[in-house]
N, CA and C of each residue as an Amber inpcrd file, in Angstrom:
protein
   600
 148.7900000-150.8220000   7.2160000 147.9840000-149.7540000   6.6700000
 148.3920000-149.4670000   5.2350000 149.6900000-149.4710000   4.9480000
 150.1950000-149.2120000   3.6000000 149.7570000-150.3140000   2.6670000
 149.7190000-151.5720000   3.1660000 149.2990000-152.6880000   2.3240000
 147.8320000-152.5460000   1.9790000 147.0270000-152.1270000   2.9140000
 145.6080000-151.9650000   2.6990000 145.3520000-150.8760000   1.6630000
 146.0990000-149.7720000   1.7180000 145.9680000-148.6470000   0.7910000
 146.3610000-149.0770000  -0.6210000 147.4510000-149.8600000  -0.7520000
 147.8900000-150.3670000  -2.0640000 146.8280000-151.2790000  -2.6590000
 146.2190000-152.0940000  -1.8040000 145.2020000-153.0230000  -2.2820000
 143.9740000-152.2670000  -2.7970000 143.5410000-151.2300000  -2.0740000
 142.3780000-150.4330000  -2.4720000 142.6600000-149.7050000  -3.7880000
 143.8830000-149.1280000  -3.9280000 144.2590000-148.4360000  -5.1730000
 144.2790000-149.3980000  -6.3630000 144.7640000-150.6120000  -6.1350000
 144.8080000-151.6060000  -7.2010000 143.3970000-151.9740000  -7.6380000
 142.4900000-152.1440000  -6.6970000 141.1000000-152.4830000  -7.0220000
 140.4450000-151.3460000  -7.8080000 140.6810000-150.1040000  -7.3630000
 140.1070000-148.9370000  -8.0670000 140.6590000-148.8500000  -9.4920000
 141.9740000-149.0770000  -9.6490000 142.6250000-149.0230000 -10.9680000
 142.0490000-150.0840000 -11.9050000 141.8750000-151.3090000 -11.4120000
 141.2950000-152.3900000 -12.2270000 139.8650000-152.0360000 -12.6060000
 139.1120000-151.4520000 -11.6670000 137.7340000-151.0610000 -11.9230000
 137.6540000-149.9990000 -13.0210000 138.5150000-148.9860000 -12.9400000
 138.5280000-147.9030000 -13.9450000 138.9210000-148.4630000 -15.3240000
 139.9500000-149.3360000 -15.3460000 140.3820000-149.9210000 -16.6200000
 139.2700000-150.7750000 -17.2420000 138.5260000-151.4950000 -16.3970000
 137.4180000-152.3220000 -16.8880000 136.3350000-151.4550000 -17.5120000
 136.0330000-150.3350000 -16.8750000 135.0180000-149.4120000 -17.4120000
 135.4810000-148.8510000 -18.7600000 136.7310000-148.3980000 -18.8480000
 137.2650000-147.8380000 -20.0970000 137.2510000-148.8830000 -21.2210000
 137.6370000-150.1110000 -20.9040000 137.6510000-151.1720000 -21.9200000
 136.2260000-151.4920000 -22.3850000 135.2810000-151.4780000 -21.4630000
 133.8790000-151.7220000 -21.8080000 133.3330000-150.6310000 -22.7240000
 133.6790000-149.3720000 -22.4400000 133.2480000-148.2510000 -23.2930000
 133.8300000-148.4110000 -24.6860000 135.0820000-148.7870000 -24.7620000
 135.7710000-148.9540000 -26.0450000 135.1110000-150.0640000 -26.8700000
 134.7570000-151.1750000 -26.2320000 134.0930000-152.2710000 -26.9400000
 132.7070000-151.8700000 -27.4210000 131.9840000-151.1060000 -26.6030000
 130.6190000-150.7200000 -26.9760000 130.6120000-149.7650000 -28.1690000
 131.6690000-149.0270000 -28.4050000 131.7890000-148.1340000 -29.5610000
 132.3160000-148.8700000 -30.7840000 132.6100000-150.1500000 -30.6870000
 133.0770000-150.9310000 -31.8270000 134.5080000-150.6350000 -32.1850000
 135.2920000-150.1730000 -31.2520000 136.6720000-149.8350000 -31.5440000
 137.6360000-150.8690000 -31.0020000 137.1430000-152.0960000 -30.8400000
 138.0070000-153.1520000 -30.3350000 139.0310000-153.5620000 -31.3650000
 139.9360000-154.3790000 -30.9750000 140.9770000-154.8330000 -31.8840000
 140.3780000-155.7330000 -32.9450000 140.9430000-155.6870000 -34.1570000
 140.4970000-156.5540000 -35.2470000 141.2510000-157.8610000 -35.1780000
 140.5360000-158.9220000 -35.5260000 141.1980000-160.2110000 -35.5870000
 141.0200000-160.7500000 -36.9930000 142.1090000-161.0620000 -37.6830000
 142.0730000-161.5200000 -39.0600000 142.0110000-163.0410000 -39.0770000
 140.9570000-163.5640000 -39.7600000 140.8240000-165.0070000 -39.9200000
 140.6360000-165.2710000 -41.4030000 141.6170000-165.8730000 -42.0330000
 141.5640000-166.1190000 -43.4810000 141.4790000-164.8090000 -44.2260000
 140.4390000-164.6620000 -45.0730000 140.2970000-163.4450000 -45.8510000
 139.2740000-162.5030000 -45.2330000 138.7950000-162.8140000 -44.0260000
 137.8090000-161.9610000 -43.3730000 138.4280000-161.2950000 -42.1540000
 137.8740000-160.1490000 -41.8150000 138.2980000-159.4410000 -40.6180000
 137.0950000-159.3940000 -39.6930000 137.2340000-159.9530000 -38.4930000
 136.1380000-159.9530000 -37.5240000 136.4060000-158.8410000 -36.5340000
 135.4190000-157.9850000 -36.3200000 135.5840000-156.8330000 -35.4520000
 135.0020000-157.1760000 -34.0940000 135.8060000-157.0410000 -33.0660000
 135.3090000-157.2820000 -31.7160000 134.2560000-156.2460000 -31.3770000
 133.2620000-156.6740000 -30.6350000 132.2500000-155.7360000 -30.1780000
 131.2570000-155.3900000 -31.2820000 131.3550000-156.0490000 -32.4430000
 130.4890000-155.7430000 -33.5620000 130.2350000-157.0540000 -34.2930000
 129.0180000-157.3630000 -34.6700000 128.7170000-158.6470000 -35.2600000
 128.9390000-158.6740000 -36.7630000 129.2300000-157.5250000 -37.3860000
 129.3550000-157.4900000 -38.8330000 130.7470000-157.9050000 -39.2630000
 130.8050000-158.6440000 -40.3730000 132.0700000-159.0260000 -40.9940000
 132.2650000-158.1370000 -42.2170000 133.5040000-157.8910000 -42.5600000
 133.7700000-157.1490000 -43.7910000 134.8950000-157.8330000 -44.5360000
 134.8600000-157.6970000 -45.9000000 135.8830000-158.3280000 -46.7180000
 137.2060000-157.6160000 -46.5490000 138.2310000-158.3240000 -46.8760000
 139.5710000-157.7680000 -46.8090000 139.6840000-156.6100000 -47.7910000
 140.2130000-155.4570000 -47.3910000 140.2710000-154.2790000 -48.2600000
 140.9760000-154.5380000 -49.5900000 142.0020000-155.3850000 -49.6190000
 142.7160000-155.6640000 -50.8700000 141.7870000-156.2700000 -51.9050000
 140.9220000-157.1760000 -51.4850000 140.0080000-157.8370000 -52.4140000
 138.9820000-156.8530000 -52.9510000 138.5270000-155.9330000 -52.1130000
 137.5780000-154.9240000 -52.5660000 138.1910000-154.0350000 -53.6400000
 139.4240000-153.6290000 -53.4430000 140.1120000-152.7790000 -54.4250000
 140.2620000-153.5120000 -55.7430000 140.6170000-154.7890000 -55.6920000
 140.7780000-155.5790000 -56.9170000 139.4580000-155.6590000 -57.6650000
 138.3580000-155.8860000 -56.9550000 137.0490000-155.9760000 -57.5920000
 136.6690000-154.6590000 -58.2460000 136.9740000-153.5350000 -57.5990000
 136.6720000-152.2280000 -58.1720000 137.4610000-152.0030000 -59.4520000
 138.7350000-152.4010000 -59.4480000 139.5690000-152.2200000 -60.6380000
 139.0310000-153.0260000 -61.8020000 138.6210000-154.2710000 -61.5700000
 138.1150000-155.1280000 -62.6370000 136.8550000-154.5280000 -63.2390000
 135.9000000-154.0840000 -62.3880000 134.6510000-153.5570000 -62.9070000
 134.8580000-152.2490000 -63.6410000 135.8060000-151.4200000 -63.2270000
 136.0290000-150.1470000 -63.8940000 136.7650000-150.3290000 -65.2160000
 137.4690000-151.4710000 -65.3990000 138.2010000-151.7060000 -66.6310000
 137.3870000-152.5120000 -67.6330000 136.1500000-152.8630000 -67.3340000
 135.3290000-153.6410000 -68.2500000 135.0720000-152.8160000 -69.5010000
 135.3420000-153.4240000 -70.6590000 135.2260000-152.6920000 -71.9210000
 133.7700000-152.3860000 -72.2390000 133.5740000-151.1810000 -72.8050000
 132.2470000-150.7350000 -73.1960000 132.3240000-150.0950000 -74.5670000
 131.1810000-150.0050000 -75.2150000 131.0950000-149.3180000 -76.5010000
 131.2220000-147.8190000 -76.2320000 132.1790000-147.1760000 -76.8870000
 132.3960000-145.7490000 -76.7010000 131.7320000-144.9250000 -77.7970000
 131.7860000-143.6190000 -77.6490000 131.1790000-142.7370000 -78.6470000
 131.9400000-142.7800000 -79.9650000 133.2150000-143.1530000 -79.9400000
 134.0140000-143.2390000 -81.1600000 134.1620000-144.6680000 -81.6790000
 133.5000000-145.6050000 -81.0390000 133.5920000-147.0080000 -81.4690000
 132.8040000-147.2010000 -82.7600000 133.4160000-147.8770000 -83.7280000
 132.7150000-148.2200000 -84.9570000 131.9840000-149.5420000 -84.7380000
 130.6440000-149.5300000 -84.8760000 129.8290000-150.7130000 -84.6350000
 129.2760000-151.1980000 -85.9760000 129.7240000-152.3870000 -86.3980000
 129.3520000-152.9540000 -87.6960000 128.4150000-154.1380000 -87.4970000
 127.3300000-154.1740000 -88.2660000 126.3980000-155.2990000 -88.2800000
 126.5530000-156.0120000 -89.6210000 126.8770000-157.3040000 -89.5760000
 127.1150000-158.0760000 -90.7920000 126.1010000-159.2230000 -90.8550000
 125.3350000-159.2800000 -91.9650000 124.3260000-160.3200000 -92.1530000
 124.7320000-161.2260000 -93.3010000 124.7960000-162.5350000 -93.0380000
 125.1460000-163.5320000 -94.0560000 123.8680000-164.2210000 -94.5260000
 123.6310000-164.2030000 -95.8520000 122.4250000-164.8070000 -96.4260000
 122.7610000-166.1590000 -97.0360000 122.0950000-167.1970000 -96.5630000
 122.4490000-168.5590000 -96.9650000 122.0490000-168.8920000 -98.4010000
 120.9330000-168.3550000 -98.9030000 120.4420000-168.7550000-100.2210000
 121.1840000-168.0880000-101.3790000 121.7560000-166.9250000-101.1470000
 122.5030000-166.2690000-102.2290000 123.9990000-166.2270000-101.9430000
 124.3710000-166.4860000-100.6920000 125.7920000-166.4910000-100.3410000
 126.3970000-165.1150000-100.1620000 125.5700000-164.0700000-100.1920000
 126.0800000-162.7090000-100.0470000 126.0510000-162.2620000 -98.5830000
 126.8340000-161.2280000 -98.3130000 126.8940000-160.6320000 -96.9820000
 126.6040000-159.1460000 -97.0990000 125.6990000-158.6600000 -96.2720000
 125.4240000-157.2220000 -96.2140000 126.0130000-156.6790000 -94.9250000
 126.5500000-155.4690000 -95.0210000 127.1980000-154.8500000 -93.8620000
 126.6680000-153.4350000 -93.7050000 126.3850000-153.0740000 -92.4690000
 125.9190000-151.7120000 -92.1880000 126.4280000-151.2600000 -90.8290000
 126.4300000-149.9570000 -90.6380000 126.8380000-149.4220000 -89.3420000
 125.6050000-149.3030000 -88.4570000 125.7540000-149.7260000 -87.2170000
 124.6340000-149.6620000 -86.2660000 124.4230000-148.2290000 -85.8060000
 123.2090000-147.9360000 -85.3860000 122.8930000-146.6460000 -84.7810000
 123.4850000-146.6430000 -83.3730000 124.5590000-145.8670000 -83.1900000
 125.2870000-145.9260000 -81.9180000 124.5240000-145.3360000 -80.7460000
 123.4750000-144.5820000 -81.0100000 122.7320000-143.9870000 -79.8970000
 122.1070000-145.0620000 -79.0070000 121.9480000-146.2830000 -79.5520000
 121.3610000-147.3700000 -78.7610000 122.4140000-148.1900000 -78.0050000
 123.6950000-148.0470000 -78.3740000 124.6870000-148.9840000 -77.8420000
 125.8440000-148.3370000 -77.0760000 125.9460000-147.0070000 -77.0570000
 127.0480000-146.3520000 -76.3490000 126.9800000-146.6690000 -74.8610000
 128.1230000-146.9920000 -74.2920000 128.3030000-147.3300000 -72.8700000
 127.7880000-148.7170000 -72.5000000 127.4920000-149.5550000 -73.4950000
 127.0540000-150.9140000 -73.1840000 128.2530000-151.8560000 -73.1160000
 128.1780000-152.8170000 -72.1990000 129.1860000-153.8680000 -72.1210000
 128.8410000-154.9400000 -73.1530000 129.6980000-155.9410000 -73.2580000
 129.4800000-157.0290000 -74.2120000 128.1390000-157.7240000 -73.9460000
 127.8490000-158.0480000 -72.6870000 126.5960000-158.7420000 -72.3450000
 125.3820000-157.8550000 -72.6100000 125.5150000-156.5700000 -72.2910000
 124.4020000-155.6440000 -72.5160000 124.1360000-155.4640000 -74.0150000
 125.2010000-155.5070000 -74.8170000 125.0570000-155.3840000 -76.2690000
 124.2630000-156.5600000 -76.8310000 124.5020000-157.7530000 -76.3000000
 123.7670000-158.9350000 -76.7510000 122.2960000-158.8850000 -76.3320000
 121.9760000-158.1170000 -75.2970000 120.5740000-157.9210000 -74.9240000
 119.8620000-157.0730000 -75.9780000 120.5890000-156.1160000 -76.5680000
 120.0290000-155.2530000 -77.6070000 119.9270000-156.0100000 -78.9350000
 120.9410000-156.8630000 -79.2260000 120.9850000-157.6530000 -80.4580000
 121.0000000-159.1510000 -80.1080000 119.8660000-159.7080000 -79.6720000
 119.8640000-161.0910000 -79.1720000 120.1320000-162.1570000 -80.2290000
 119.8420000-161.8800000 -81.4990000 120.0210000-162.8860000 -82.5520000
 121.4140000-162.8300000 -83.1850000 122.2700000-161.9950000 -82.6660000
 123.5860000-161.7750000 -83.2550000 124.6670000-162.4040000 -82.3870000
 125.8420000-162.6100000 -82.9830000 127.0140000-163.0620000 -82.2170000
 128.1070000-161.9970000 -82.3790000 128.8810000-161.8310000 -81.3270000
 129.9480000-160.8290000 -81.3430000 131.2090000-161.4500000 -81.9250000
 131.7490000-160.8190000 -82.9560000 132.9910000-161.2630000 -83.5910000
 134.1750000-160.5060000 -83.0030000 134.0160000-159.2060000 -82.8530000
 135.0710000-158.3410000 -82.2990000 134.4390000-157.4040000 -81.2880000
 135.1200000-157.1950000 -80.1570000 134.6280000-156.2320000 -79.1660000
 135.8200000-155.5220000 -78.5380000 136.0200000-154.2750000 -78.9220000
 137.0620000-153.4420000 -78.3240000 136.5540000-152.0120000 -78.3020000
 137.3020000-151.1220000 -77.6800000 136.8480000-149.7290000 -77.6110000
 136.9110000-149.0380000 -78.9740000 137.6570000-149.6140000 -79.9410000
 137.7550000-149.0360000 -81.2790000 136.7730000-149.6540000 -82.2610000
 136.4960000-150.9350000 -82.1060000 135.8160000-151.6840000 -83.1480000
 134.9240000-152.7650000 -82.5510000 133.6460000-152.7740000 -82.9360000
 132.7230000-153.8290000 -82.5260000 132.0740000-154.3880000 -83.7960000
 132.1320000-155.7130000 -83.9510000 131.5130000-156.3600000 -85.1020000
 130.5580000-157.4410000 -84.6170000 129.3190000-157.3790000 -85.1090000
 128.3160000-158.3960000 -84.8140000 127.9080000-159.0570000 -86.1210000
 127.5480000-160.3440000 -86.0190000 127.2320000-161.1030000 -87.2200000
 126.0500000-162.0270000 -86.9520000 125.2390000-162.2450000 -87.9970000
 124.1640000-163.2390000 -87.8890000 123.9520000-163.8850000 -89.2520000
 123.4130000-165.1030000 -89.2370000 123.1160000-165.8510000 -90.4520000
 121.6080000-165.8540000 -90.6650000 121.2000000-165.6420000 -91.9270000
 119.7880000-165.5960000 -92.2620000 119.5150000-166.5840000 -93.3900000
 118.4550000-167.3900000 -93.2510000 118.0300000-168.2910000 -94.3270000
 117.2020000-167.4680000 -95.3070000 117.8670000-166.8920000 -96.2860000
 117.1630000-166.0480000 -97.2490000 118.1390000-165.4620000 -98.2540000
 117.6850000-164.4070000 -98.9180000 118.5410000-163.7140000 -99.8830000
 118.6330000-162.2510000 -99.4840000 119.7220000-161.6290000 -99.8910000
 119.9080000-160.2170000 -99.5700000 119.0070000-159.3560000-100.4560000
 118.9310000-158.1000000-100.1540000 118.0380000-157.1900000-100.8800000
 118.6270000-156.6070000-102.1400000 119.6140000-157.2660000-102.7350000
 120.2840000-156.7280000-103.9210000 120.0470000-157.5710000-105.1770000
 119.0050000-158.3980000-105.1860000 118.7270000-159.2690000-106.3340000
 117.4940000-158.7650000-107.0810000 117.6450000-158.6050000-108.4140000
 116.5800000-158.0560000-109.2500000 116.3310000-158.9710000-110.4440000
 115.0930000-158.9580000-110.9120000 114.7120000-159.6540000-112.1340000
 114.1460000-158.5940000-113.0800000 114.7730000-158.4520000-114.2590000
 114.3280000-157.4680000-115.2370000 113.6510000-158.2250000-116.3750000
 112.4350000-157.8010000-116.7150000 111.6770000-158.4950000-117.7540000
 110.8710000-157.4920000-118.5760000 110.1020000-158.0250000-119.5060000
 109.2690000-157.1850000-120.3810000 107.8100000-157.4800000-120.0980000
 107.0220000-156.4010000-119.9700000 105.5700000-156.5410000-119.8160000
 104.8950000-155.3900000-120.5430000 103.9410000-155.7330000-121.3840000
 103.1630000-154.7310000-122.1320000 104.0500000-153.7500000-122.8950000
 105.1550000-154.2700000-123.4210000 106.0340000-153.4550000-124.2540000
 107.0010000-152.5710000-123.4890000 107.0390000-152.6870000-122.1490000
 107.9440000-151.8770000-121.3220000 108.8360000-152.7850000-120.4720000
 109.9860000-152.2290000-120.0590000 110.8740000-152.9640000-119.1510000
 110.3690000-152.7870000-117.7240000 110.1780000-153.9210000-117.0440000
 109.6830000-153.9250000-115.6620000 110.7350000-154.5990000-114.7880000
 110.9330000-154.0480000-113.5840000 111.9330000-154.5810000-112.6530000
 111.2140000-155.1500000-111.4370000 111.5790000-156.3830000-111.0830000
 111.0860000-157.0360000-109.8670000 112.2540000-157.2090000-108.9010000
 111.9340000-157.1800000-107.6490000 112.9410000-157.4410000-106.6260000
 112.7160000-158.8540000-106.1140000 113.8080000-159.6210000-105.9840000
 113.7120000-160.9780000-105.4620000 113.4700000-160.9420000-103.9560000
 112.6580000-161.8750000-103.4820000 112.3880000-161.9910000-102.0430000
 111.9560000-163.4090000-101.7340000 111.9440000-163.7390000-100.4720000
 111.4950000-165.0690000-100.0450000 109.9820000-165.0490000 -99.8730000
 109.3240000-165.9900000-100.5100000 107.8810000-166.1420000-100.3640000
 107.6170000-166.7830000 -99.0000000 106.9230000-166.0750000 -98.1340000
 106.7150000-166.5590000 -96.7620000 105.8210000-167.7980000 -96.7090000
 104.9950000-168.0090000 -97.7320000 104.0830000-169.1630000 -97.7280000
 104.8100000-170.4720000 -98.0010000 105.7500000-170.4530000 -98.9740000
 106.4140000-171.7140000 -99.3260000 107.9280000-171.7070000 -99.1010000
 108.4820000-170.5780000 -98.6850000 109.9190000-170.5030000 -98.4050000
 110.7870000-170.4680000 -99.6510000 110.1580000-170.3250000-100.8270000
 110.9020000-170.2720000-102.0890000 111.2190000-168.8250000-102.4550000
 112.1710000-168.6850000-103.3830000 112.5120000-167.3420000-103.8530000
 111.4320000-166.8850000-104.8250000 110.8080000-165.7730000-104.4870000
 109.7630000-165.2040000-105.3260000 110.1730000-163.8270000-105.8130000
 109.1720000-163.0110000-106.1240000 109.4690000-161.6650000-106.6090000
 108.3330000-160.7270000-106.2300000 108.6840000-159.4470000-106.1440000
 107.6770000-158.4110000-105.9560000 108.0350000-157.2530000-106.8720000
 107.0320000-156.5610000-107.3830000 107.3030000-155.4910000-108.3390000
 108.0840000-154.3740000-107.6670000 109.1320000-153.9700000-108.3280000
 110.0030000-152.9230000-107.8140000 109.7630000-151.6130000-108.5680000
 109.7260000-151.6860000-109.9280000 109.4250000-150.4920000-110.7020000
 109.0700000-150.8640000-112.1380000 108.2010000-150.0600000-112.7070000
 107.9070000-150.1600000-114.1290000 108.5530000-148.9470000-114.7830000
 109.4350000-149.2040000-115.7390000 110.1300000-148.0900000-116.3990000
 109.2900000-147.6050000-117.5830000 109.7370000-146.5030000-118.1610000
 109.1040000-146.0170000-119.3890000 109.9470000-146.3790000-120.6090000
 110.8130000-147.3850000-120.4350000 111.6960000-147.8240000-121.5270000
 110.9460000-148.8270000-122.3890000 110.7330000-148.4920000-123.6260000
 110.0320000-149.3670000-124.5580000 110.9900000-150.4220000-125.1090000
 110.4370000-151.6160000-125.3720000 111.2450000-152.7010000-125.9460000
 111.0100000-152.8150000-127.4550000 110.2760000-151.8680000-127.9940000
 109.8550000-151.9400000-129.4030000 111.0190000-152.0490000-130.3720000
 112.0970000-151.3230000-130.1260000 113.2100000-151.2880000-131.0740000
 114.4310000-152.1010000-130.6250000 114.2520000-152.9530000-129.6510000
 115.3810000-153.7690000-129.1780000 115.6940000-154.8790000-130.1780000
 116.9760000-155.2440000-130.2620000 117.3220000-156.4060000-131.0880000
 116.5940000-157.6540000-130.5600000 116.3420000-158.6020000-131.4580000
 115.5630000-159.7860000-131.1010000 116.1860000-160.5690000-129.9410000
 117.5260000-160.6800000-129.9430000 118.1990000-161.4230000-128.8610000
 117.9740000-160.7570000-127.5120000 118.1150000-159.4220000-127.4630000
 117.8890000-158.6980000-126.2060000 116.4430000-158.8380000-125.7470000
 115.5170000-158.7770000-126.6980000 114.1050000-158.9000000-126.3470000
 113.8110000-160.2840000-125.7850000 114.3600000-161.3270000-126.4130000
 114.1600000-162.6950000-125.9120000 114.7270000-162.8600000-124.5040000
 115.9110000-162.2530000-124.2540000 116.5100000-162.3160000-122.9050000
 115.6040000-161.6510000-121.8730000 115.0060000-160.5240000-122.2740000
 114.1120000-159.8250000-121.3460000 112.8330000-160.6290000-121.1050000
 112.3400000-161.2630000-122.1250000 111.1210000-162.0600000-121.9640000
 111.3800000-163.2230000-121.0050000 112.5560000-163.8370000-121.1230000
 112.9340000-164.9180000-120.1910000 113.2170000-164.3740000-118.7990000
 113.6910000-163.1440000-118.7370000 114.0240000-162.4910000-117.4700000
 115.5180000-162.4390000-117.2350000 116.0190000-161.2610000-116.9880000
 117.4540000-161.0470000-116.7080000 117.6520000-160.9300000-115.2010000
 118.4770000-161.8090000-114.6280000 118.8040000-161.7390000-113.1970000
 119.9760000-160.7780000-113.0190000 119.7980000-159.8060000-112.1430000
 120.8410000-158.7980000-111.9240000 121.0850000-158.6690000-110.4290000
 122.3690000-158.6030000-110.0820000 122.7420000-158.4210000-108.6690000
 123.3220000-157.0270000-108.4700000 122.8200000-156.3030000-107.5310000
 123.2410000-154.9870000-107.0290000 122.4950000-153.8530000-107.7240000
 122.2550000-152.8420000-106.9720000 121.5390000-151.6500000-107.4700000
 122.3660000-150.9450000-108.5410000 123.6820000-150.9230000-108.3580000
 124.5500000-150.2630000-109.3390000 124.4670000-150.9620000-110.6940000
 124.5050000-152.3110000-110.6680000 124.4180000-153.0670000-111.9210000
 123.0540000-152.8780000-112.5750000 121.9950000-152.7790000-111.7700000
 120.6590000-152.5430000-112.3080000 120.5960000-151.1930000-113.0130000
 121.1260000-150.1560000-112.3600000 121.1080000-148.8120000-112.9620000
 121.8680000-148.8090000-114.2900000 123.0130000-149.4780000-114.3350000
 123.8150000-149.5310000-115.5660000 123.0460000-150.2860000-116.6580000
 122.4050000-151.3730000-116.2880000 121.6280000-152.1750000-117.2410000
 120.5180000-151.3300000-117.8710000 119.7890000-150.5890000-117.0340000
 118.6850000-149.7690000-117.5450000 119.1980000-148.6170000-118.3980000
 120.3250000-148.0430000-118.0240000 120.9080000-146.9470000-118.8180000
 121.2550000-147.4300000-120.2230000 121.7050000-148.6580000-120.3280000
 122.0750000-149.2010000-121.6510000 120.8830000-149.3260000-122.5920000
 119.6660000-149.3910000-122.0290000 118.4710000-149.5480000-122.8580000
 117.7040000-148.2430000-123.0540000 118.1220000-147.1870000-122.3940000
 117.4070000-145.9090000-122.5230000 117.6990000-145.2420000-123.8550000
């Protein structure tokens, strides 16, 4: 009789343990089994990456350099026909918080020379001349200034009228007048202003 009672208790105990284990598996709380870099969860078909790798990925993405509000962004243009370089500061409202790749989306024709949180420099080469070349000549007794530019029809350096001054050439020495008739090439706005002041 005692053996029969022990046997019945053992069967009931195994039955209860089986039910509890089944409930535990159905809630997805089974033991984890690690295989390589993946963790497979018993009772659940989903795989998840190893937590260490996730943390590393988060750190890398959060440390990716971006253009900040205090970053100086310089745009440098090199002109092949005159050999000059023009430099200007970019409007930062378009580039703050951009990564290197995102910055190139905004400036597709440029290349990045420097990229840090303090300093960003972009550069591009242009087949042309910079906007600082002037031709000063005489027309109808007055000094006239032309700005050099590339003629889009033939790709040659041409000119467009920039300003007609009220400076008369009537009393200029013959040598100065001949130079003006041939045309004086002047580089930079400052040099142009000084040149015109000398004739006023």
